[in-house]
N, C-alpha and C positions, 0 to 999 in steps of 0.2 A: 399350173405348179405340179412339178413332176416328182412323185413321192414313191414309185415303185421301188427304186433300189434302197429305200430307206425302211420298208416294211420287212420284219423277220430277221433283223440284225441281232445278233446275241450279244446279251450283256456282257461287257468286258472288265467290270471291277467297280470299285467304289466310287461313287459319284459319276458314273459313266452317263447318266441320264443328261448332265450338263454338256460333257462331251459330244453325245449324240445329237442333242439339240443345236449345239454350235455347228455340227457338221450340216445339218438340215438346212439352217439358216445360211450358212456360208456357200451352199450350193445355189441359193437364190439372193446372193449379193449383200448379205447382211451379217455383220460380225457380232457375236454375242460377248458382252463384256464378261470379264472375270471377277465378278462380284455376287454376293448372295441375292441381292435385289437389284434387277436390271435398272431401276429407277435412279439408283445411285450413281450410274454411269452418265457420262455426258451423252446427250442425244437420245436417251430413253425416257419415257414418261409412262406413268401407270395410267390406264384407260379403263372405263366402265364395260364397254362392250367389245369384245375381241373381234378382230379380222383375221384372215389368214396370214400366217407368218408372225403373228404375235406370241409372245412367250406366256405360258401360264404357269404360276409358281403354286405348288401345293405344299400344305403343312403335313409333315409326318411326325409323329411323337411330339406334336404341338409347335414345331419349329418349322420355318420355310426350307425345305430341304430336297424338293423334287421339283423337276422342270419337265415341261412338254412343249410342243410347238402346236398352236391352233392352226387347223386346216380348213376350217368353215363348216357350216351347217351343224354347229354345235359339237364338233369333234376335235380330237387333238391326237398327235402322234407322240410316242414316248417309248422309252425302254425303263424296265426296273429289274432289279436283282431277282436272278432265277428265271427270267423269262426272255423272249425276243420281242423286238419293238413290234408295236401294233397300234392301231387306231382305235380309240374309245371315245365315248361320249362324255362330254364336260358334265352333263347331268346325271351321270351314273349315280347309283347309291355310294359306291366306293369313292368316287372322285369329287362329286358334287359339293360335298360338305367340307372338304378339305382345301378348297381354292383359296389361297392368300390374295391373289390378284393376277390381272392381266398387264403385259407391259408391251410397249411399242416402240421400235426404233423410229424416231421421228425423222431422222436423216435420210432414211430410205423410201419415204413416203412423199 
């Protein structure tokens, strides 16, 4: 999985996290659906344990509103307002309690 070009990308505006995740997945042959929860899209399912290139959805202000791409070893790649894209741990105090779920494109596996 080639991620070097995706680390350090500046935030480009509202809901850019989804656009960014879509770019990461597209570079690996997966299309991110245009829905709030990927499981509502054909070919996507919620899974209990993430694999690399699964999508992780986080709650912000109590609603599922932020996404990242799982990259393995308990880490994910994402971008958020006011920051550049970066790799963080799913278990971090900031993100661990906000996980809404993990989603996998079944058509690509």
